[in-house]
C-alpha positions in Angstrom: -12.3 9.7 -1.3 -8.6 9.1 -0.5 -9.0 10.6 3.0 -12.0 8.3 3.6 -9.9 5.2 2.7 -7.0 6.4 4.8 -9.3 6.8 7.8 -10.9 3.5 7.4 -7.5 1.8 7.2 -6.2 3.8 10.2 -9.2 2.7 12.3 -8.7 -0.9 11.3 -5.1 -0.5 12.5 -6.3 1.0 15.7 -8.5 -2.0 16.4 -5.5 -4.2 15.8 -3.2 -2.2 18.1 -5.8 -2.4 20.8 -5.5 -6.1 20.6 -1.9 -5.8 21.8 -3.2 -5.0 25.2 -2.9 -8.3 27.1 -6.1 -10.2 27.1 -7.7 -11.8 30.1 -9.9 -14.8 29.4 -12.7 -15.7 31.6 -14.1 -19.2 32.2 -16.6 -18.8 29.3 -13.7 -18.7 26.8 -14.5 -15.0 25.9 -11.5 -12.7 26.4 -11.6 -9.3 27.9 -9.8 -7.0 25.4 -9.4 -3.4 24.5 -10.6 -4.0 21.0 -14.2 -3.4 21.9 -13.3 0.2 22.5 -11.8 0.3 19.0 -15.2 -0.8 17.6 -16.9 1.9 19.6 -14.4 4.6 18.4 -15.0 3.5 14.8 -18.7 4.4 15.2 -18.4 7.5 17.3 -15.7 9.1 15.2 -16.1 7.7 11.7 -19.9 7.4 11.6 -22.0 4.4 10.6 -20.8 3.5 7.1 -17.1 4.3 7.5 -17.0 2.7 11.0 -18.5 -0.5 9.7 -16.1 -0.6 6.8 -13.1 -0.1 9.1 -14.3 -3.1 11.1 -14.9 -5.2 8.0 -11.4 -4.4 6.8 -10.0 -5.5 10.2 -12.1 -8.8 10.1 -11.0 -9.4 6.5 -7.3 -9.2 7.6 -8.1 -11.5 10.5 -9.7 -14.0 8.1 -6.7 -13.9 5.9 -4.6 -15.2 8.9 -3.1 -12.0 10.3 -2.9 -12.5 14.1 -4.7 -9.3 14.9 -7.1 -10.4 17.5 -6.2 -10.2 21.2 -3.7 -12.9 22.1 -2.3 -13.0 18.5 -5.2 -15.0 17.1 -6.2 -14.9 13.5 -7.3 -17.1 10.6 -10.6 -18.7 9.7 -10.5 -20.8 12.8 -11.5 -17.9 15.0 -14.8 -17.8 13.2 -15.6 -21.3 14.5 -14.9 -20.6 18.2 -16.9 -19.1 21.1 -16.2 -15.5 20.0 -17.7 -15.9 16.5 -20.9 -14.0 17.5 -18.8 -11.1 18.7 -16.8 -11.1 15.5 -20.0 -11.0 13.4 -21.4 -8.4 15.7 -18.4 -6.0 15.5 -19.4 -4.3 12.2 -23.0 -4.2 13.2 -22.0 -2.6 16.5 -19.8 0.0 14.8 -22.6 0.8 12.3 -25.2 1.2 15.1 -22.9 3.3 17.2 -22.1 5.6 14.3 -25.8 5.7 13.3 -26.8 6.9 16.8 -24.0 9.5 16.7 -25.2 10.8 13.4 -28.8 11.0 14.6 -27.7 12.9 17.8 -25.9 15.7 16.0 -27.7 18.3 18.0 -26.7 16.9 21.4 -23.3 17.6 23.1 -20.6 15.2 21.9 -19.8 13.4 25.1 -23.4 12.4 26.1 -24.1 11.5 22.5 -21.0 9.4 22.3 -21.5 7.6 25.5 -25.1 6.8 24.6 -24.0 5.5 21.2 -21.2 3.5 22.6 -23.4 1.8 25.2 -26.3 1.1 22.9 -24.2 0.1 19.8 -21.0 -1.1 21.3 -22.4 -3.0 24.2 -26.1 -3.8 23.8 -26.1 -4.4 20.1 -22.8 -6.3 20.2 -24.0 -8.6 23.0 -26.9 -9.9 20.9 -24.9 -11.8 18.3 -22.2 -12.5 20.9 -24.7 -14.3 23.1 -26.2 -16.1 20.2 -22.7 -17.2 19.1 -22.0 -18.6 22.5 -25.3 -20.5 22.5 -24.4 -22.1 19.2 -20.7 -22.8 19.9 -20.8 -23.7 23.6 -24.1 -25.5 23.7 -25.5 -23.1 26.3 -29.0 -21.9 26.8 -29.7 -18.2 26.1 -30.1 -17.6 29.8 -26.7 -19.2 30.6 -25.0 -17.3 27.9 -26.6 -14.0 28.9 -25.6 -14.5 32.6 -22.0 -15.4 31.5 -21.7 -11.9 30.1 -22.3 -10.2 33.5 -18.6 -10.0 34.4 -17.9 -8.1 31.1 -20.4 -5.3 31.7 -18.3 -3.1 34.1 -15.3 -3.2 31.8 -17.4 -2.5 28.7 -19.0 0.5 30.5 -15.5 1.8 31.2 -14.6 1.3 27.5 -17.7 3.2 26.5 -16.8 6.1 28.8 -13.2 6.2 27.4 -14.5 6.1 23.8 -16.9 9.0 24.6 -14.2 11.0 26.3 -11.7 10.5 23.4 -14.4 11.4 20.9 -15.3 14.5 22.8 -11.6 15.5 23.2 -11.0 15.0 19.5 -14.1 17.0 18.6 -13.0 19.9 20.9 -9.5 19.9 19.3 -10.4 19.2 15.7 -14.2 19.2 15.1 -13.9 18.3 11.4 -12.1 15.1 12.4 -15.2 13.6 14.0 -17.0 12.6 10.8 -20.0 11.3 12.7 -20.8 14.9 13.5 -20.1 16.4 10.1 
C-alpha cells in the first residue's frame, strides 16, 4: 500500500515537473505543454486506477493554488478558463490509457503503450477539452474541433515518447510497469 501511495505521489510530481517545460500558447488560448505526456505516462505505467489517482492528486494541488500548471498557473481560476475541459479530462484520459494497457497485456509493450496513449491520452482527452472550449469560448463544436488540429502532431510525438519510455522501463524493470503486472 505504501509503495502505491508513493508511486501516485511521484507521478503527480512528474506531471508538475513537465509543466516547467516552457509552454507555447496558440491563438485558441490552449497552451502546448509537456504535461500531456505525464498524463499518458500515468496510464501506461501505473495503470487505470493508480494513474487516475495520480492525476487527481495533481489537480487537487492545482485547485489548492499551487502553480503547477504550465506557465506557473494554479488555483480555482484555472477551472474557469478555456482549459477547463482538458483539466477535467486529465484523470479520464489517464484512466482510459491505463485501462487499455491493462487489457493489452498479451501485446508487446511499445505497440500497446502507443495505442493506449493515442486513444486515451489524445482522443479521449480531446472530447472534454473540446466541450470545455465550446462552453468557455463560445465556439461551435466544429470550430473548437478544428482549433485542435495544430496540437495533433505534438500530441502524437508525446504519445510516441510515452510509449518509448514505458517500453524502456519495462525492459529494464518489468515489475515497475504496474499496468502490465
